[in-house]
C-alpha positions, 0 to 999 in steps of 0.5 A, spaced: 219 295 176 223 290 179 231 291 181 236 288 186 230 289 191 225 286 189 229 280 188 232 280 196 225 281 199 221 278 194 217 284 192 214 286 187 215 293 187 222 295 190 218 300 195 218 299 203 213 302 208 216 306 213 215 304 220 211 310 223 209 308 230 202 309 232 201 309 225 203 303 222 198 297 223 197 291 220 192 294 217 197 298 212 202 292 212 198 288 210 195 293 204 202 294 202 204 287 201 199 285 198 200 291 192 207 288 192 211 293 196 213 291 203 208 292 209 212 294 216 209 293 223 213 299 227 213 295 233 215 304 237 215 303 245 209 297 244 209 290 248 211 285 245 203 282 245 201 288 241 206 286 236 205 279 236 198 280 236 198 285 229 203 280 226 198 275 227 193 279 223 198 281 217 198 273 216 191 272 217 191 277 211 196 275 206 202 271 204 206 276 202 213 278 205 213 283 211 217 286 216 218 289 224 219 296 225 224 295 232 225 302 235 232 300 240 231 304 244 224 302 246 223 299 253 220 292 250 227 292 245 230 286 247 222 283 247 220 284 241 228 281 238 227 276 241 218 275 238 221 277 231 225 270 231 221 266 234 215 268 229 220 267 223 218 275 221 221 275 214 225 283 215 226 286 220 227 294 219 232 299 225 231 305 229 233 309 235 240 307 236 245 302 232 244 294 232 249 290 237 254 285 233 250 279 237 243 281 236 244 282 229 248 274 228 241 272 232 237 275 227 241 272 221 242 265 224 234 265 224 234 267 217 232 274 218 233 280 212 236 286 218 235 292 214 237 298 218 235 305 218 243 309 217 244 316 218 250 317 215 256 313 212 259 311 219 253 308 222 252 304 215 259 303 214 258 299 222 251 295 219 254 292 214 260 289 219 255 286 223 252 284 216 246 287 215 243 285 208 241 293 206 241 299 210 236 304 208 240 312 208 234 316 210 235 324 209 233 329 214 228 332 209 223 325 213 218 325 218 219 324 225 225 323 227 231 324 223 238 325 222 243 331 220 244 329 212 239 331 206 236 324 202 240 327 195 247 328 198 246 322 203 244 317 199 249 316 194 255 317 199 252 310 203 253 307 195 260 308 195 261 307 202 259 299 202 257 293 197 250 292 200 244 295 198 242 302 199 234 303 198 234 310 200 229 314 204 227 323 206 223 327 202 219 321 197 212 320 195 213 320 187 215 316 181 220 323 181 224 321 187 223 313 185 227 315 179 231 320 183 233 314 189 235 309 184 240 314 179 243 316 186 245 309 185 239 305 190 236 300 189 229 303 192 226 306 196 221 308 203 216 313 203 212 314 210 208 320 208 204 319 202 203 312 206 198 316 212 193 318 207 192 311 203 185 308 204 188 302 209 192 307 214 187 307 220 190 315 223 185 319 225 182 324 221 184 329 222 191 327 221 189 325 213 187 333 213 192 336 215 197 332 211 193 333 205 192 341 205 199 342 207 204 346 203 212 346 201 213 350 208 208 348 212 212 342 216 217 344 222 224 340 226 224 341 234 227 338 238 234 339 235 236 342 241 234 336 246 239 331 241 231 328 238 229 333 232 224 331 229 220 333 224 212 334 224 208 340 220 207 346 224 202 347 229 200 350 236 206 343 239 210 344 235 210 352 236 210 351 243 216 346 243 219 351 240 218 355 245 220 351 251 226 349 248 229 356 247 227 356 256 232 357 259 227 356 267 225 349 264 229 343 265 231 338 260 226 333 264 220 339 264 222 339 256 221 333 254 215 330 258 212 336 254 213 331 247 211 325 251 205 322 248 204 328 243 204 323 236 199 318 240 195 325 241 196 326 233 194 319 231 189 316 235 185 323 237 186 328 231 188 332 237 190 338 231 192 343 238 196 338 243 199 333 237 205 332 234 201 331 226 210 327 223 210 328 216 216 329 211 217 335 207 214 332 201 206 332 205 206 338 199 206 333 194 200 328 198 194 331 195 189 326 194 187 319 198 188 313 194 189 306 196 196 302 197 196 298 190 193 305 187 200 309 190 204 304 188 202 301 182 202 310 180 209 310 184 213 305 179 209 308 174 211 315 173 219 313 175 218 309 168 216 313 165 220 319 168 227 314 167 225 313 160 224 320 158 232 321 160 233 317 155 233 324 151 238 328 154 243 322 153 246 323 147 
């Protein structure tokens, strides 16, 4: 399956792997890129030396295009930006903040394709004005930190509002989601939760098992009252977080401190009591482990079948 996204990024399948902090390392990113998608290294809150090492590992494993996701509110964001320019990283995706125009120009002058994750039409338009080559319209069904709008209404509104390509994200885990996104006007999708159970994903076994066991109602959003809502699988941590949010005797700093390091506890330690097992609402659709190559081939093949089948409704 070839779309405008494939031509733009030099990939075979119109699928980008989400830049999941602590999850999206060189092992996962290189496997997705080698299989024909766009693998993404997540910089998260890591320093430049770590990210440089992951970039080197990816380049040792594949010569296909890849990207780096930069969390713009990270204390290391400035040095990561410098690093991506120095290393001539093909693609940068951004989140957790808006890309300043001067930074965008530096990337563009260096030949880096910049694709911000956006939660609204207004921010999509701003990123287009700043020079983004595409945007990822991410709905609130996604795992991790989320915006207010859901994927189905967000994507077509962004498509109508900008002239650059739009990639859909949020709650997409199979070919039906890819087909639906293309029908909404997107040129491809970003998926995160589906890749959590890829063979090449190095998260703790407990994390993978929780995703594989998940049902449709097993995710919950916490942190909304603190200004940074995040979606994760229900567990003792999410229940305690919600209780803390509602506790008038706790300060904002105390509430935020409670969640610090919870994602690492899930990814690295597999701590089912104190970890934040971030996953999208589509977790209930993810029920088997596969290689990245198998995931990409299956999703696109299913999308092609769905789109062919849709022709029967056209008279």
